[in-house]
C-alpha positions, 0 to 999 in steps of 0.5 A, a space after each residue: 731939527 736945525 742941529 740935524 740939518 747943520 750936521 747933514 750939510 756940514 758932513 764930508 760930501 758937502 764940504 769944500 776946503 781950499 788952501 789958497 796959492 798965489 794966482 788962485 781964483 775961487 768962485 762961490 754961490 753965496 745963495 747956497 754956501 755956508 762960510 766959516 771964518 779962518 785966520 789970515 796972516 795979513 802980514 805974510 799974505 795979501 788977499 785981494 777980494 772982488 764981489 759981484 752981485 747979479 739980480 
């Protein structure tokens, strides 16, 4: 059952992929988001991340 749910939630209608550019702002809801790690070349691109939590 877990495999079926994962297959469904990672199918094309539910996937958002972002190629970042300087000045981008991306906001996501961590309660309803699946994340995947991707390589980031920190020698070429600097990332600044802020985290805000609301109860």
